[in-house]
C-alpha positions in Angstrom: 51.0 65.3 -3.1 52.4 68.5 -1.6 49.6 69.8 0.6 51.1 71.1 3.9 53.0 74.1 5.0 56.2 72.2 5.5 56.4 70.9 1.9 58.3 72.8 -0.7 58.3 73.2 -4.5 61.0 74.0 -7.1 60.5 76.9 -9.3 61.8 77.1 -12.9 64.1 74.5 -14.3 66.4 73.9 -11.3 67.0 74.6 -7.7 66.8 78.4 -8.2 64.2 79.2 -5.6 62.0 77.5 -3.0 58.8 78.5 -1.3 56.3 76.9 0.9 52.8 76.1 -0.5 50.1 76.5 2.1 47.2 74.1 1.8 44.0 75.6 2.9 41.4 78.0 1.6 43.0 81.1 3.1 46.4 80.8 1.4 45.6 83.0 -1.6 42.9 85.4 -2.6 42.7 84.6 -6.3 43.5 81.4 -8.1 46.7 81.1 -10.2 45.6 80.7 -13.8 48.6 78.6 -14.9 48.5 76.3 -12.0 44.7 75.9 -12.3 45.0 75.1 -16.0 47.6 72.5 -15.4 45.7 70.7 -12.6 42.5 70.7 -14.8 44.6 69.0 -17.4 46.2 66.6 -15.0 42.8 65.7 -13.6 41.6 64.6 -17.1 44.8 62.6 -17.6 44.3 60.7 -14.3 40.7 59.9 -15.2 42.0 58.8 -18.6 44.2 56.2 -16.7 41.0 54.5 -15.4 38.6 55.0 -18.3 39.8 53.8 -20.7 43.4 53.0 -19.7 43.0 50.5 -16.8 39.8 49.2 -18.1 41.4 48.1 -21.4 44.6 46.9 -19.8 42.7 44.6 -17.4 40.0 43.5 -19.8 42.6 42.3 -22.3 44.3 40.2 -19.6 41.3 38.1 -18.7 39.7 35.4 -20.7 37.2 36.4 -23.4 34.2 35.2 -21.4 35.0 37.8 -18.7 36.1 40.8 -20.7 32.8 42.8 -20.2 32.7 42.0 -16.5 36.0 43.8 -16.0 35.0 46.8 -18.2 31.7 47.0 -16.2 33.5 46.9 -12.9 35.9 49.7 -13.8 33.1 51.8 -15.2 30.7 51.2 -12.3 33.4 51.9 -9.7 34.2 55.2 -11.4 30.6 56.3 -11.1 30.0 55.0 -7.6 33.3 56.4 -6.1 32.6 59.8 -7.7 29.3 60.1 -5.8 30.7 58.7 -2.6 33.6 61.2 -2.8 31.2 64.1 -3.0 28.9 62.8 -0.3 31.4 61.6 2.3 34.9 60.5 1.4 36.4 63.8 0.5 35.5 65.2 3.9 37.0 62.1 5.6 40.3 62.6 3.6 40.6 66.4 3.5 38.2 67.8 6.1 39.6 69.7 9.0 39.2 66.9 11.5 39.0 68.9 14.7 40.6 67.1 17.7 41.0 63.9 15.7 42.7 65.7 12.8 45.7 63.3 12.9 43.4 60.3 12.3 40.4 61.3 10.1 38.9 64.4 8.6 35.5 65.8 9.2 33.4 68.4 7.5 33.1 69.3 3.8 30.5 66.4 3.4 28.3 66.9 0.4 30.9 69.6 -0.6 29.5 71.9 2.1 31.4 75.2 2.2 33.1 74.6 -1.2 32.0 77.3 -3.7 33.3 79.3 -6.6 35.6 81.3 -4.4 37.0 78.5 -2.3 40.7 77.9 -2.8 43.1 75.1 -2.0 46.5 76.9 -2.0 46.3 78.9 -5.2 43.9 76.7 -7.2 40.1 76.4 -6.8 39.2 73.8 -4.3 36.7 72.4 -6.8 39.7 71.6 -9.0 41.6 70.0 -6.1 38.4 68.0 -5.2 38.2 66.7 -8.8 42.0 65.9 -9.0 41.8 63.9 -5.7 38.6 62.2 -6.8 40.5 60.6 -9.8 43.0 59.1 -7.3 40.1 57.7 -5.3 38.6 56.2 -8.4 41.6 54.4 -9.7 42.7 52.8 -6.4 39.7 50.5 -5.9 39.6 49.9 -9.6 43.2 48.6 -9.3 42.0 46.1 -6.7 39.7 44.5 -9.3 42.8 42.7 -10.7 43.1 40.6 -7.5 39.7 39.0 -7.8 39.0 39.2 -11.5 36.9 36.4 -13.1 35.2 35.2 -9.9 33.6 37.8 -7.7 29.9 38.7 -7.9 29.2 42.2 -9.3 27.1 43.1 -6.2 30.0 42.1 -4.0 32.4 44.2 -6.1 30.3 47.3 -5.6 29.8 46.8 -1.9 33.4 46.0 -1.2 34.6 49.0 -3.3 32.3 51.4 -1.5 33.1 50.2 2.0 36.8 50.0 1.3 36.9 53.6 -0.1 35.3 55.0 3.1 37.0 52.7 5.7 40.4 52.1 4.2 41.3 54.6 1.5 40.0 57.8 3.0 41.8 57.5 6.4 45.1 56.6 4.8 44.7 59.5 2.4 44.1 61.8 5.4 47.2 60.4 7.2 49.5 61.1 4.3 48.0 64.2 2.5 45.2 65.6 4.6 47.2 66.8 7.6 47.2 63.4 9.4 49.8 61.8 11.7 52.1 60.5 8.9 52.3 63.9 7.3 53.2 65.3 10.7 56.1 62.8 11.0 57.5 64.1 7.7 56.5 61.0 5.7 57.2 61.4 2.0 54.7 60.1 -0.5 54.5 62.5 -3.4 51.7 60.9 -5.5 50.5 57.7 -3.9 53.0 54.9 -3.1 51.1 54.2 0.1 47.7 55.8 -0.5 47.2 54.2 -3.9 49.7 51.4 -4.6 50.3 49.7 -1.3 46.6 50.0 -0.4 45.5 48.5 -3.7 48.2 45.8 -3.6 47.4 44.6 -0.1 43.6 44.7 -0.7 44.1 42.7 -3.9 46.1 39.9 -2.3 43.8 39.7 0.7 40.8 39.4 -1.7 42.6 36.7 -3.7 43.3 34.7 -0.6 39.8 35.1 0.8 38.0 34.2 -2.5 40.4 31.4 -3.3 41.8 30.4 -6.7 40.0 30.4 -10.0 38.9 27.0 -11.3 41.9 25.3 -12.8 44.6 27.6 -11.3 47.6 27.0 -11.4 47.5 23.9 -13.6 45.3 25.3 -16.4 46.9 27.9 -18.6 44.9 31.1 -18.6 46.6 33.5 -21.1 45.3 37.0 -21.8 42.6 36.8 -24.5 43.5 40.0 -26.3 47.0 41.5 -25.9 46.1 44.3 -28.3 43.6 45.7 -25.8 46.2 45.2 -23.0 49.0 47.1 -24.8 46.5 49.9 -25.8 45.4 50.2 -22.2 49.0 50.1 -20.9 50.0 52.9 -23.3 47.1 55.0 -22.0 48.3 54.4 -18.5 51.7 55.6 -19.3 50.4 58.9 -20.7 47.9 59.3 -17.9 50.5 58.8 -15.3 52.1 62.1 -16.1 48.9 63.7 -14.7 49.2 61.3 -11.7 52.7 62.3 -10.7 53.4 65.7 -12.3 50.0 66.9 -11.4 50.7 66.1 -7.7 53.0 69.2 -7.6 49.7 71.1 -7.6 51.5 73.8 -9.6 52.9 74.4 -13.1 56.5 74.7 -12.2 59.9 72.9 -12.1 58.7 70.4 -9.6 56.0 69.2 -12.0 58.6 69.1 -14.8 61.0 67.0 -12.8 58.2 64.7 -11.7 57.3 64.1 -15.4 60.9 63.4 -16.3 61.6 60.9 -13.6 58.2 59.2 -14.2 59.1 58.6 -17.8 62.6 57.4 -17.1 61.5 54.9 -14.4 58.8 53.5 -16.7 61.3 53.0 -19.5 63.8 51.4 -17.2 61.2 49.2 -15.5 60.1 47.9 -18.9 63.6 47.1 -20.1 64.5 45.4 -16.8 61.5 43.2 -16.8 62.0 42.3 -20.4 65.6 41.3 -19.8 64.7 39.2 -16.8 62.1 37.3 -18.8 64.4 37.0 -21.8 67.1 35.4 -19.6 64.7 33.1 -17.7 62.3 32.0 -20.4 64.4 32.5 -23.6 62.0 35.0 -25.2 60.8 38.5 -24.2 57.0 38.9 -24.2 54.8 41.9 -24.9 53.0 41.2 -21.7 56.3 41.3 -19.8 57.4 44.6 -21.2 54.1 46.4 -20.5 53.9 44.9 -17.0 57.5 46.2 -16.4 56.3 49.6 -17.4 53.5 49.6 -14.9 56.0 48.4 -12.2 58.3 51.3 -13.0 55.5 53.8 -12.9 54.1 52.5 -9.6 57.5 52.4 -7.9 58.5 55.9 -8.9 55.1 57.3 -7.8 56.0 58.1 -4.1 59.4 59.4 -5.1 58.5 61.4 -8.2 58.6 64.8 -6.5 61.8 64.1 -4.5 64.3 62.4 -6.7 66.4 63.3 -9.7 66.9 61.4 -13.0 69.7 59.2 -11.7 67.5 58.1 -8.8 64.6 57.4 -11.2 66.8 55.2 -13.4 67.9 53.1 -10.4 64.4 52.9 -9.0 63.0 51.9 -12.4 65.6 49.2 -12.9 65.0 47.8 -9.4 61.3 47.9 -10.0 61.5 45.8 -13.1 63.7 43.1 -11.4 62.1 43.1 -7.9 58.5 43.1 -9.2 59.3 40.4 -11.8 60.6 38.0 -9.2 57.8 38.9 -6.8 55.3 38.0 -9.4 57.0 34.6 -9.9 57.1 34.0 -6.2 53.4 34.8 -5.6 52.1 32.8 -8.5 54.5 29.9 -8.7 55.8 29.4 -5.1 52.9 30.6 -3.0 50.3 29.7 -5.7 48.1 32.7 -4.7 45.8 33.6 -7.5 46.2 37.3 -7.6 44.7 37.2 -11.1 46.3 40.2 -12.7 49.4 40.5 -10.4 48.2 43.6 -8.5 50.2 42.9 -5.3 53.6 42.0 -6.8 53.4 45.0 -9.2 51.6 47.7 -7.3 52.0 46.5 -3.7 55.6 45.5 -3.8 56.4 48.4 -6.2 54.7 50.9 -3.8 56.7 49.5 -0.8 60.0 49.6 -2.7 59.5 53.1 -4.1 58.3 54.5 -0.7 61.5 53.2 1.0 63.8 54.2 -1.8 62.4 57.8 -1.6 64.4 58.2 1.6 67.6 57.2 -0.1 67.3 59.1 -3.4 65.9 62.3 -1.9 69.3 63.0 -0.4 71.4 65.6 -2.2 74.3 63.2 -2.2 72.2 60.7 -4.2 71.2 63.3 -6.8 67.9 64.0 -5.0 66.0 67.3 -4.6 66.9 67.9 -0.9 67.3 71.6 -0.4 70.9 72.7 0.4 69.9 74.1 3.8 68.0 71.1 5.0 69.6 68.9 7.6 68.7 65.4 6.4 69.4 61.8 7.5 68.7 58.9 5.2 68.5 56.5 8.1 66.1 58.6 10.1 63.9 59.1 7.0 64.0 55.4 6.3 62.5 54.9 9.7 59.7 57.3 9.0 59.0 55.7 5.6 59.0 52.2 7.1 56.5 53.3 9.7 54.2 54.6 7.0 54.6 51.3 5.0 53.8 49.1 8.0 50.9 51.2 9.1 49.3 51.1 5.7 49.8 47.4 5.3 48.2 46.6 8.7 45.3 49.1 8.3 44.5 48.0 4.8 45.2 44.3 5.3 43.1 43.9 8.5 40.2 46.0 7.4 40.0 44.6 3.9 39.9 41.1 5.4 37.0 42.1 7.8 35.0 43.8 4.9 35.4 40.7 2.7 34.4 38.3 5.5 31.3 40.4 6.4 30.2 40.5 2.7 30.9 36.8 2.3 28.5 36.0 5.2 25.8 38.4 4.0 25.9 38.7 0.2 28.3 36.0 -0.7 31.5 37.0 -2.6 31.9 34.4 -5.3 29.9 33.1 -8.2 29.2 29.4 -8.3 31.6 27.0 -10.1 29.2 26.5 -13.0 28.8 30.3 -13.4 32.6 30.7 -13.3 32.9 28.2 -16.1 30.2 29.9 -18.2 31.9 33.3 -17.7 30.8 36.4 -15.8 29.8 38.3 -19.0 26.7 36.1 -19.6 26.1 35.1 -16.0 26.2 38.6 -14.5 25.4 40.9 -17.4 23.6 38.8 -20.0 26.0 40.1 -22.7 29.0 38.9 -24.7 32.1 40.8 -25.3 32.4 39.4 -28.8 29.5 38.3 -31.1 31.5 36.6 -33.9 
C-alpha cells in the first residue's frame, strides 16, 4: 500500500518516469477519474474475496455439519467489521495520531471530517476508506480457519471485534498509516504483515488455546465439498488482483506489474505444491493445487509492488514448497489443529514474502528499485525482519490475552456433545443440506 511521501510509483509500461504520491487530503484539489474508477473496482474485487470467495473456500473444507457455521462467521464478521471500521478502527489505523503518530492514529472516528471533497492523494478519501475496509474485513475472516468447527459464535464475534481494534488497527498504522515501521522504510505493498502474518499468528494461537477438534489427528476429517472449495479458491484468485494491484492506489504501470507478478506467483505456487504432493503421496490432489495457489498469492502480496516477473516466479515456487512442508510439520509433527492451515499458508507465506521482498526489490535481482536509489539488500533485510518480529510478538501476545479473557468470561468452545452434533444445528438451528 503506497501511502507516504517517500513511496514511488511507476508510470506507463516500464521505468519511464517516477513521482512521489502524497498521502493526505491536501495532495490534490480534484480526484483523478481513472485512479478513482480503478480503486472503486479494486474495492469490489477485494470484498468479493471474502464474500463469496473465502466463505465458499472455507465452508467446503469443513465437515458438512459445520458448513453453515463458517458461512455465518464470514458473513457476520463482514458486517461487524464494516461498522467498527467506520466508528473507530479507521481512525486508529489512518488518523493523524498527534504525538503518538508512530504507534497509533487518532481522529476520523465516525468518519468525522471525511466528506465529498476529502481526498487521499488523488482519490476521494471515501474510496480509500472503503478499499481499506475490505482489507480489515478479510483479515479476521482468515483467522476463522484456525478455530473452525469448535468455537462458539458469540466468542467468534467478540474475538474478531477486539482483535480488529487491538491488533489489526495498530499494525496497519505502523505499516501504512505513517507509523514507525513505515518510517524505517519497511516494505509491505499489500499486506504481508498487516494481513497474512497477523491472520496466521492469530489462527495458530487460537488453535493452541482452544485445543484440538475431537478425534484429531487420528480421525480423518476430509473436506465435505471440494466443489465449493475450488469455486471459492477461484474467486480468491480473481479478487486478489484488487488486493495487490489495487494497492498501487493508481491506474498505472505499478498496478499493471503488481497484477502480473500476482498471477505468476499464484500459478507457480500451485504447480510447486502439486509436485511436492505428487512426489510424496503418489497423486496430486485438487485440494493441494488450490492451497498452493493461496500460498503463492499470500507470499507475493508484500512484494507485489516491488518485484519483477522473475522474482515473482521464484517467490511463487518457494511459497509452494515451503508452505507445503510447513503444513505437514504443523499438522503431523507438532499435531496442532490449525483446522484450515491458516498459519502454514498465510503466516509462513507472509513471513517468507516479506523477507524476500528485500532480495527481489533490488535492480540486480530484476526488481523495481529506481536506478538512482542507493540500496542494500542486507540493510533492507534487517528492516523487514524487524517488521516481521514486531508483528509476530504484537499479534501473538495480544491474541493470546484476548482469547484467555474471553475464555474466562464467555467461554470459547462448544461442549464435546455439541461439537459432535455440529455447529450448524447447535448454534444456528439450521442445516446446510436438507437431502
